[in-house]
Residue, then its C-alpha position, 0 to 999 in steps of 0.5 A: m802631298e796628302i800627308l804635308s796637306l794633313i800636318n797643315r791642316a792641324g796646324r792651322q787648328r791653333m790658328l782657329t783657337q786663336k781666333l776664337m778666342k778673339l771672337f770670345f773677347i769681342q763677344r764677352y766685351e761687346v767690342q765693336y766689331s764689323g763681322d757677325v762674331d756668332q757666324e764667325i764662332m760657328e764657322c771656327i767650330e765647324s772647321f776646327n771639327l770637320t779636320q779632327i773628323m778628317l784627322m781621326n779617319y785618317a788610316d795610317n795614324c800610328r797609335k801616338v797620333s790617333d791618341s793626341i788626336v783624342r786629347v785634342q778633341d777632349a781638350w776642344m770640347k771643354f773649351i768650346l763648352s766654356f764658352n757658354s759659362l763666359d768665365v774668362d779665365q776658364v776660357v783662357e786657361l782651356n784655351g791654352v791646353v788645347l793649343i798645347e795639345m795641338d803642338k803636340l798633335v802637329n809634332n806626333l804627325v811630323e815624327q811619324f811621317s817625317p823620313n828623318k825622325a830628327l826634324v820633329v818641329k819644335 
């Protein structure tokens, strides 16, 4: 069950990046919003970071998974730093990079821990 939870948490990272994009556009274009955008952005970032730490510290990661986690982290940091620039094109592009790297990570986790190696998620 621990493995399924790990894979699920990694998959939820993609949802967090999508939520961050929504919040970025709400903030950038001053769209009326009932929530606290700054607070929600911070919560998304904190949640993503905590899951990254959990993934990095998982002892049974193979080299491929570990390398994938590093690529996600690098893409994530560039994405978050791009928020300060408010350059919409850059933020959108870097969001895409994070999503692609997260997909690869989830696939690598499934591949590593699947009893049937042919069951890689596409």
